[in-house]
Structure formats: C-alpha cells, structure tokens
C-alpha positions as CSV (number, residue, x, y, z in Angstrom):
1,M,-0.6,-13.0,-5.0
2,S,-3.5,-10.6,-4.5
3,D,-4.4,-12.7,-1.4
4,A,-1.3,-11.5,0.4
5,W,-2.2,-7.8,-0.3
6,R,-5.8,-8.5,0.8
7,M,-4.6,-10.0,4.1
8,I,-2.4,-7.0,4.8
9,V,-4.9,-4.2,4.1
10,S,-7.9,-6.0,5.6
11,N,-6.3,-5.9,9.0
12,P,-4.2,-2.8,9.1
13,L,-2.1,-1.8,12.2
14,P,-4.4,0.1,14.6
15,I,-2.3,3.2,14.3
16,M,-2.8,3.4,10.6
17,K,-6.3,5.0,10.9
18,L,-4.7,7.9,12.9
19,A,-1.8,8.1,10.5
20,F,-4.0,8.5,7.5
21,Q,-6.2,11.1,9.3
22,I,-3.1,13.2,10.1
23,R,-1.8,12.8,6.5
24,D,-5.1,13.9,5.1
25,R,-5.4,16.9,7.3
26,I,-1.9,18.2,6.6
27,S,-2.0,17.4,2.9
28,S,-5.3,19.1,2.4
29,C,-3.6,22.4,3.1
30,F,-1.5,21.8,0.0
31,G,-4.4,20.8,-2.3
32,V,-3.9,17.0,-2.0
33,K,-7.2,15.0,-1.9
34,P,-7.7,12.8,1.1
35,I,-7.0,9.1,0.8
36,K,-8.7,8.0,4.0
37,G,-6.7,4.8,4.4
38,F,-7.5,1.2,3.6
39,S,-11.2,0.2,3.5
40,G,-10.5,-3.6,3.4
41,Q,-12.9,-3.8,0.5
42,W,-11.9,-5.9,-2.5
43,P,-13.7,-6.1,-5.9
44,D,-14.9,-9.6,-6.8
45,N,-13.0,-9.7,-10.1
46,L,-10.0,-7.4,-9.6
47,Q,-8.7,-6.1,-13.0
48,V,-6.2,-3.6,-14.4
49,G,-7.8,-0.1,-14.1
50,D,-9.7,-0.9,-10.9
51,Q,-9.2,1.2,-7.8
52,L,-8.0,-0.4,-4.6
53,D,-8.7,2.4,-2.1
54,F,-6.3,5.2,-3.3
55,F,-4.3,3.0,-5.6
56,L,-4.9,2.3,-9.3
57,V,-4.3,-1.3,-10.3
58,E,-1.7,-1.2,-13.1
59,H,-0.8,-4.9,-13.4
60,I,-2.2,-8.1,-11.9
61,S,-1.0,-11.7,-12.3
62,L,-0.6,-14.7,-10.2
63,S,2.7,-13.5,-8.9
64,V,2.7,-9.7,-9.3
65,L,0.4,-6.9,-8.2
66,T,1.4,-3.4,-9.3
67,L,-0.4,-0.4,-7.8
68,T,0.1,3.4,-8.4
69,A,-1.1,6.6,-6.9
70,R,-0.3,10.0,-8.6
71,D,-0.9,13.6,-7.8
72,K,0.8,16.9,-8.6
73,H,3.3,16.4,-5.7
74,L,4.4,12.9,-6.3
75,D,3.9,9.6,-8.0
76,V,4.0,6.3,-6.1
77,M,4.3,2.8,-7.5
78,T,4.1,-0.2,-5.2
79,C,4.8,-3.7,-6.5
80,I,4.0,-6.9,-4.6
81,T,5.5,-10.0,-5.9
82,T,5.5,-13.6,-4.7
83,D,6.9,-17.0,-5.6
84,K,4.9,-19.1,-3.1
85,T,7.7,-19.0,-0.5
86,E,8.7,-15.3,-0.6
87,L,6.8,-12.1,-0.7
88,T,8.4,-8.8,-1.7
89,I,6.9,-5.3,-1.5
90,T,8.8,-2.7,-3.4
91,S,7.7,1.0,-3.5
92,S,9.1,3.7,-5.7
93,V,8.3,7.4,-5.3
94,K,9.1,10.2,-7.8
95,T,8.6,13.7,-6.2
96,H,7.6,16.6,-8.4
97,N,8.1,19.6,-6.0
98,L,9.1,20.8,-2.6
99,F,6.0,19.6,-0.9
100,G,6.4,16.1,-2.3
101,R,10.0,16.0,-1.0
102,L,9.0,17.3,2.4
103,Y,6.1,14.9,2.5
104,M,8.4,12.0,1.8
105,L,10.8,12.7,4.7
106,P,8.6,11.3,7.5
107,V,6.6,9.0,5.1
108,A,9.7,7.1,3.9
109,I,10.7,6.3,7.5
110,A,7.2,5.4,8.5
111,H,6.6,3.3,5.4
112,R,9.6,1.2,6.0
113,L,8.5,0.4,9.6
114,I,4.9,-0.2,8.5
115,V,5.8,-2.6,5.7
116,R,8.2,-4.6,7.9
117,S,5.5,-4.9,10.5
118,D,2.9,-5.9,7.9
119,L,5.2,-8.5,6.5
120,K,5.9,-10.0,10.0
121,R,2.2,-10.1,10.7
122,L,1.5,-11.8,7.4
123,K,4.3,-14.3,8.0
124,H,2.9,-15.2,11.4
125,K,-0.6,-15.5,9.9
126,M,0.7,-17.8,7.1
127,I,2.5,-20.0,9.6
128,K,-0.5,-20.2,11.8
129,D,-2.9,-21.0,8.9
130,Q,-0.3,-23.0,7.0
131,S,-1.4,-21.4,3.8
132,P,0.8,-20.7,0.8
133,L,1.1,-17.2,-0.7
134,A,-1.2,-16.8,-3.7
C-alpha cells in the first residue's frame, strides 16, 4: 500500500512546488508553519509515529496508510487504502476557525483536482509497469 503513496509523492505534478510555495507564503501571515511540499524521501522502515514530510503516520498496514496533519486552524486526515485492484484516497478536514474555513475554500477544489490527476497518473504507471498495488 505504501508503494502507491510513494509513487504519487515521488513524482508530484510540476505545479505542486509553486502551489506549496504560495500556500506557505500566505499561511505564514497567519502563524502557520511552512510545509514545503513533498520531498520524495521515504524512511527505510516506515512506522506509526514517523513523519512523511508534513504528515504524521497514524496507521500503516498492507492495505491502509493513514496520515494526519494538525495545526491551530485545521486538522487533516488522509487515508489511502488498496485491495490490489483498487486504490482509494479519502481526506477529511476539521476546521477550527475562520482562517481554516477560508483556507479550505480554494484548497478543497484544488485537492480534488490534484488527487484525481495523481490517481490517473498512478493508473497509467501501473498499467505501463504491469505492477499490482502494494
């Protein structure tokens, strides 16, 4: 399962670097620490409690990877699940204040488009490589 996430973040869409820079610059005005995007780095032995860039690993198994990110404005949980033929990415956000709600207005739209694009790219890679999801 973690292979699917690794494939997605190791080759992010080119626009993602700019999107994270814009996000970090605007959010810093509201006391939010920068997240700087995806590094593509992966610990050798990923475990609960490890950091994957700005995410905390909450749960990991062969079929589920649960990641969270929390700050004073919002909490995010992303769950990646697979059953060898289907991969699902589900994200949930709980906002805590006005900034969190305003932040999520453009992010919700962008996130949906980015995840769909990432899943399409992953599907094409899997078909090309003929590899099962793991």
